[in-house]
PAVO-773667 format. One line per field, with one value per residue: x, y, z of N, C-alpha, C, O in turn. Coordinates in pm, 1 decimal. Example, Ala and Ser with C-alpha at 12.3 -4.5 7.8 and 13.67 -1.06 7.14 Angstrom:
2
n_x: c(1319.0 / 1285.0)
n_y: c(-569.0 / -225.0)
n_z: c(780.0 / 708.0)
ca_x: c(1230.0 / 1367.0)
ca_y: c(-450.0 / -106.0)
ca_z: c(780.0 / 714.0)
c_x: c(1320.0 / 1290.0)
c_y: c(-330.0 / 3.0)
c_z: c(780.0 / 787.0)
o_x: c(1423.6 / 1340.9)
o_y: c(-331.9 / 113.8)
o_z: c(846.5 / 803.9)
***
This chain:
78
n_x: c(17690.3 / 17379.7 / 17050.9 / 16827.1 / 16977.7 / 16996.4 / 17010.4 / 16905.3 / 16589.2 / 16278.5 / 16163.5 / 15980.5 / 15665.8 / 15466.0 / 15145.8 / 14900.5 / 14620.6 / 14481.2 / 14281.9 / 14038.4 / 14114.2 / 13979.0 / 13994.3 / 14190.1 / 14382.3 / 14453.5 / 14546.5 / 14769.9 / 14915.2 / 14975.5 / 15107.7 / 15353.7 / 15465.2 / 15510.4 / 15680.6 / 15908.2 / 16025.6 / 16286.8 / 16450.8 / 16195.7 / 16109.0 / 15889.8 / 15540.9 / 15184.3 / 14868.4 / 14551.4 / 14273.0 / 13978.7 / 13966.8 / 14149.4 / 14378.5 / 14721.2 / 15025.1 / 15331.4 / 15661.4 / 15989.2 / 16314.5 / 16339.4 / 16179.6 / 16015.3 / 15975.0 / 15713.0 / 15605.7 / 15752.3 / 15626.0 / 15370.9 / 15417.9 / 15457.6 / 15232.3 / 15072.9 / 15185.2 / 15102.7 / 14833.2 / 14675.0 / 14564.5 / 14678.8 / 14495.4 / 14362.9)
n_y: c(473.2 / 413.9 / 331.2 / 429.7 / 612.1 / 841.1 / 1151.9 / 1349.7 / 1501.7 / 1398.1 / 1629.0 / 1705.9 / 1719.2 / 1572.0 / 1551.7 / 1338.6 / 1235.0 / 913.2 / 716.0 / 467.5 / 277.8 / 14.9 / -148.3 / -277.9 / -419.0 / -272.6 / -38.8 / -118.4 / -215.4 / 9.3 / 159.7 / -4.6 / 15.6 / 281.0 / 335.5 / 212.1 / 408.8 / 604.1 / 784.5 / 858.7 / 852.8 / 802.8 / 670.5 / 717.3 / 614.4 / 674.8 / 483.1 / 576.7 / 834.3 / 849.4 / 958.9 / 1003.3 / 1038.7 / 1127.6 / 1158.7 / 1300.3 / 1370.6 / 1555.1 / 1699.1 / 1467.9 / 1348.1 / 1413.5 / 1252.4 / 1018.3 / 917.0 / 885.7 / 706.7 / 461.5 / 451.3 / 357.7 / 125.5 / -51.1 / -63.1 / 151.2 / 489.6 / 842.1 / 1091.3 / 1365.3)
n_z: c(-382.0 / -343.1 / -538.4 / -345.6 / -211.7 / -392.6 / -442.9 / -578.9 / -671.3 / -804.9 / -1022.8 / -1213.0 / -1327.7 / -1527.7 / -1715.3 / -1860.3 / -2067.4 / -2097.3 / -2332.8 / -2339.5 / -2125.5 / -1923.7 / -1710.9 / -1416.0 / -1516.4 / -1762.4 / -1660.4 / -1543.0 / -1779.6 / -1921.6 / -1727.4 / -1694.1 / -1949.1 / -2015.2 / -1764.4 / -1879.0 / -2042.8 / -2106.5 / -1847.6 / -1698.8 / -1377.9 / -1199.0 / -1251.4 / -1248.9 / -1266.7 / -1309.7 / -1311.5 / -1319.0 / -1409.3 / -1635.7 / -1617.9 / -1653.5 / -1498.5 / -1463.9 / -1308.0 / -1343.0 / -1365.6 / -1543.5 / -1846.9 / -2024.1 / -2364.1 / -2514.5 / -2751.7 / -2689.2 / -2490.9 / -2579.4 / -2768.7 / -2604.6 / -2468.8 / -2677.5 / -2729.8 / -2520.1 / -2614.4 / -2630.4 / -2634.2 / -2639.8 / -2532.4 / -2725.5)
ca_x: c(17560.6 / 17241.7 / 16959.2 / 16751.1 / 17029.5 / 16993.2 / 16971.1 / 16803.5 / 16446.2 / 16186.6 / 16100.7 / 15904.6 / 15547.7 / 15356.3 / 15011.1 / 14840.6 / 14491.4 / 14461.2 / 14171.4 / 14004.0 / 14124.2 / 13856.3 / 14024.2 / 14331.0 / 14504.2 / 14488.5 / 14596.5 / 14913.0 / 15004.1 / 15003.3 / 15208.0 / 15460.5 / 15523.3 / 15572.3 / 15804.8 / 16038.2 / 16065.8 / 16423.2 / 16423.7 / 16092.3 / 16103.5 / 15755.7 / 15421.6 / 15063.3 / 14775.7 / 14406.5 / 14150.1 / 13846.5 / 14010.4 / 14221.2 / 14489.6 / 14869.7 / 15116.1 / 15489.8 / 15737.4 / 16097.4 / 16403.1 / 16348.2 / 16061.5 / 15998.7 / 15934.3 / 15552.9 / 15592.9 / 15791.0 / 15501.8 / 15252.7 / 15456.3 / 15452.7 / 15075.6 / 15037.2 / 15246.6 / 15016.2 / 14748.1 / 14581.5 / 14592.2 / 14661.8 / 14379.6 / 14423.8)
ca_y: c(536.8 / 312.1 / 427.1 / 488.3 / 734.1 / 955.8 / 1284.1 / 1425.7 / 1488.9 / 1410.6 / 1774.9 / 1771.0 / 1624.8 / 1572.6 / 1461.4 / 1312.3 / 1155.0 / 800.5 / 678.8 / 341.3 / 186.8 / -41.3 / -239.4 / -271.7 / -470.3 / -164.6 / 65.3 / -205.5 / -206.3 / 137.4 / 190.7 / -80.2 / 66.4 / 423.0 / 324.2 / 186.8 / 518.1 / 639.4 / 920.5 / 847.9 / 818.3 / 734.2 / 666.9 / 690.4 / 594.6 / 662.8 / 427.9 / 642.9 / 966.5 / 808.5 / 1048.4 / 949.2 / 1139.3 / 1093.5 / 1221.4 / 1279.9 / 1490.8 / 1653.6 / 1692.3 / 1368.5 / 1422.3 / 1373.6 / 1143.0 / 908.0 / 864.2 / 862.7 / 550.9 / 396.1 / 399.4 / 267.8 / -10.1 / -78.5 / -44.8 / 276.0 / 640.1 / 966.5 / 1198.9 / 1487.2)
ca_z: c(-348.8 / -412.8 / -572.4 / -253.3 / -150.0 / -455.4 / -381.2 / -705.5 / -670.6 / -933.3 / -986.2 / -1334.1 / -1335.7 / -1679.0 / -1725.2 / -2000.5 / -2060.1 / -2161.6 / -2365.1 / -2351.8 / -2035.7 / -1888.0 / -1594.9 / -1351.7 / -1629.4 / -1846.4 / -1615.3 / -1527.6 / -1905.2 / -1936.1 / -1628.1 / -1734.8 / -2071.7 / -1981.0 / -1698.5 / -1961.7 / -2120.3 / -2043.4 / -1759.7 / -1644.4 / -1227.5 / -1121.4 / -1292.6 / -1159.4 / -1367.3 / -1244.4 / -1425.5 / -1321.1 / -1491.0 / -1737.2 / -1585.5 / -1637.6 / -1435.2 / -1502.1 / -1242.6 / -1382.6 / -1329.3 / -1678.9 / -1921.7 / -2105.5 / -2497.2 / -2543.4 / -2834.1 / -2619.6 / -2403.8 / -2670.1 / -2832.5 / -2499.7 / -2426.3 / -2800.2 / -2730.5 / -2413.4 / -2672.0 / -2579.3 / -2725.5 / -2535.6 / -2581.8 / -2815.4)
c_x: c(17455.3 / 17144.7 / 16853.5 / 16827.6 / 17046.5 / 16939.0 / 16876.5 / 16659.7 / 16381.4 / 16126.1 / 15994.3 / 15781.2 / 15469.0 / 15230.2 / 14964.1 / 14696.0 / 14491.2 / 14331.9 / 14168.2 / 14058.5 / 14004.5 / 13866.4 / 14155.0 / 14442.8 / 14538.8 / 14561.9 / 14769.0 / 14991.8 / 15059.8 / 15130.7 / 15351.9 / 15525.0 / 15565.3 / 15698.2 / 15909.8 / 16097.8 / 16183.1 / 16365.0 / 16289.3 / 16112.6 / 15979.8 / 15638.9 / 15319.9 / 14958.0 / 14635.9 / 14298.6 / 14035.6 / 13866.9 / 14074.2 / 14353.1 / 14617.2 / 14959.1 / 15262.9 / 15552.1 / 15892.4 / 16171.6 / 16411.1 / 16238.6 / 16091.5 / 15940.7 / 15789.7 / 15543.0 / 15653.5 / 15688.8 / 15406.7 / 15275.8 / 15443.0 / 15323.5 / 15043.1 / 15087.0 / 15154.4 / 14893.8 / 14622.7 / 14638.7 / 14584.6 / 14568.0 / 14450.9 / 14411.3)
c_y: c(440.7 / 393.7 / 471.4 / 596.5 / 853.9 / 1072.6 / 1373.6 / 1391.8 / 1476.1 / 1526.4 / 1786.4 / 1661.2 / 1673.7 / 1501.7 / 1466.5 / 1243.2 / 1034.5 / 768.0 / 521.3 / 243.8 / 137.9 / -108.9 / -215.5 / -324.6 / -352.7 / -86.6 / 0.7 / -183.6 / -74.3 / 182.1 / 122.7 / -15.4 / 217.7 / 418.5 / 295.8 / 284.6 / 576.1 / 798.6 / 917.7 / 788.3 / 729.6 / 765.7 / 652.2 / 694.7 / 596.5 / 625.9 / 516.9 / 760.1 / 976.3 / 884.0 / 965.4 / 1063.4 / 1073.6 / 1191.6 / 1193.2 / 1393.4 / 1574.1 / 1615.8 / 1562.9 / 1386.3 / 1352.9 / 1234.0 / 1006.5 / 826.3 / 838.1 / 713.0 / 462.9 / 332.1 / 342.9 / 144.9 / -81.0 / -105.6 / 25.7 / 393.6 / 749.5 / 1038.7 / 1321.0 / 1627.2)
c_z: c(-414.3 / -437.5 / -479.1 / -218.5 / -275.4 / -437.8 / -515.7 / -717.0 / -797.5 / -914.6 / -1114.8 / -1357.5 / -1468.4 / -1683.5 / -1848.1 / -1956.0 / -2131.8 / -2201.3 / -2392.9 / -2250.8 / -1982.2 / -1743.7 / -1524.7 / -1437.2 / -1733.2 / -1793.7 / -1580.8 / -1648.6 / -1941.7 / -1843.9 / -1656.0 / -1859.0 / -2068.1 / -1877.7 / -1749.3 / -2027.3 / -2040.3 / -1971.1 / -1683.9 / -1489.8 / -1166.3 / -1231.4 / -1229.2 / -1286.4 / -1307.2 / -1355.1 / -1433.4 / -1425.5 / -1637.0 / -1727.2 / -1583.2 / -1593.8 / -1443.0 / -1415.0 / -1289.7 / -1346.6 / -1448.1 / -1763.9 / -2011.6 / -2235.9 / -2497.3 / -2632.0 / -2779.4 / -2542.5 / -2475.8 / -2727.5 / -2722.0 / -2470.7 / -2547.9 / -2790.4 / -2619.4 / -2462.3 / -2662.8 / -2659.8 / -2597.3 / -2588.3 / -2619.8 / -2727.0)
o_x: c(17460.8 / 17132.7 / 16778.8 / 16760.8 / 17110.4 / 16818.4 / 16785.5 / 16614.1 / 16424.1 / 16049.2 / 15921.4 / 15797.3 / 15425.6 / 15226.4 / 14973.5 / 14665.9 / 14503.4 / 14247.6 / 14257.7 / 14052.8 / 13910.5 / 13768.2 / 14230.8 / 14560.8 / 14652.0 / 14656.5 / 14869.6 / 15108.1 / 15173.5 / 15234.2 / 15454.9 / 15646.9 / 15664.8 / 15800.4 / 16014.8 / 16211.0 / 16174.2 / 16285.3 / 16287.6 / 16133.4 / 15980.9 / 15640.4 / 15330.5 / 14970.2 / 14610.9 / 14252.0 / 13988.4 / 13786.8 / 14062.7 / 14434.2 / 14620.2 / 14961.2 / 15277.9 / 15514.5 / 15931.5 / 16120.6 / 16493.6 / 16199.9 / 16199.3 / 15836.2 / 15777.2 / 15487.4 / 15610.7 / 15675.2 / 15337.2 / 15190.9 / 15403.6 / 15299.1 / 14962.5 / 15027.6 / 15135.0 / 14819.9 / 14507.3 / 14737.3 / 14514.8 / 14565.4 / 14554.5 / 14451.0)
o_y: c(402.8 / 504.8 / 557.1 / 695.5 / 955.3 / 1087.6 / 1454.9 / 1285.6 / 1538.2 / 1547.4 / 1885.6 / 1545.4 / 1785.3 / 1383.5 / 1558.4 / 1207.3 / 1053.6 / 785.6 / 457.5 / 125.0 / 217.0 / -123.3 / -132.3 / -289.7 / -346.5 / -46.2 / 70.3 / -143.4 / -55.6 / 231.3 / 188.6 / 2.0 / 254.4 / 483.8 / 333.6 / 268.0 / 593.3 / 883.7 / 996.6 / 667.1 / 622.1 / 872.1 / 572.5 / 768.1 / 493.5 / 693.6 / 539.2 / 775.8 / 1063.8 / 875.1 / 863.3 / 1171.1 / 953.4 / 1308.0 / 1076.8 / 1497.3 / 1665.4 / 1499.2 / 1561.5 / 1451.0 / 1232.1 / 1131.1 / 898.0 / 704.2 / 746.6 / 624.2 / 354.4 / 212.7 / 251.9 / 52.7 / -198.4 / -168.1 / -14.0 / 390.8 / 746.0 / 1044.7 / 1369.3 / 1733.8)
o_z: c(-531.3 / -385.8 / -526.2 / -188.5 / -247.3 / -417.7 / -499.3 / -759.3 / -894.8 / -820.8 / -1112.1 / -1396.2 / -1496.8 / -1649.3 / -1929.6 / -1842.2 / -2252.8 / -2113.3 / -2448.4 / -2282.6 / -1989.4 / -1670.8 / -1574.4 / -1435.0 / -1781.1 / -1861.3 / -1594.6 / -1644.4 / -1985.0 / -1889.0 / -1641.8 / -1856.9 / -2130.7 / -1898.8 / -1697.3 / -2072.8 / -1918.8 / -2010.7 / -1589.3 / -1484.5 / -1106.2 / -1293.4 / -1136.0 / -1384.4 / -1244.6 / -1446.7 / -1544.9 / -1517.6 / -1722.8 / -1819.3 / -1514.5 / -1653.4 / -1420.8 / -1428.3 / -1280.6 / -1304.7 / -1449.0 / -1756.8 / -2071.0 / -2228.7 / -2477.0 / -2593.7 / -2818.8 / -2535.8 / -2431.7 / -2734.5 / -2764.7 / -2453.0 / -2528.5 / -2846.2 / -2650.8 / -2386.1 / -2678.8 / -2733.4 / -2496.0 / -2711.2 / -2574.0 / -2774.2)
***
């Protein structure tokens, strides 16, 4: 079975707000770092709102997401 044929849907959606992003480079940096977190299936980052949405097949530990965002040079809003 290939990855494209994986029948497991990404059923858990988690949303965070990222502070400090000012451009599409910022968005790409956050998206790339968060995508590396084990278990993350899809990542969407909205520059205008700072909204970071993660889709996964199980809940991702918020501290792992926070660490990934910090690695990109930004912070999760409290």
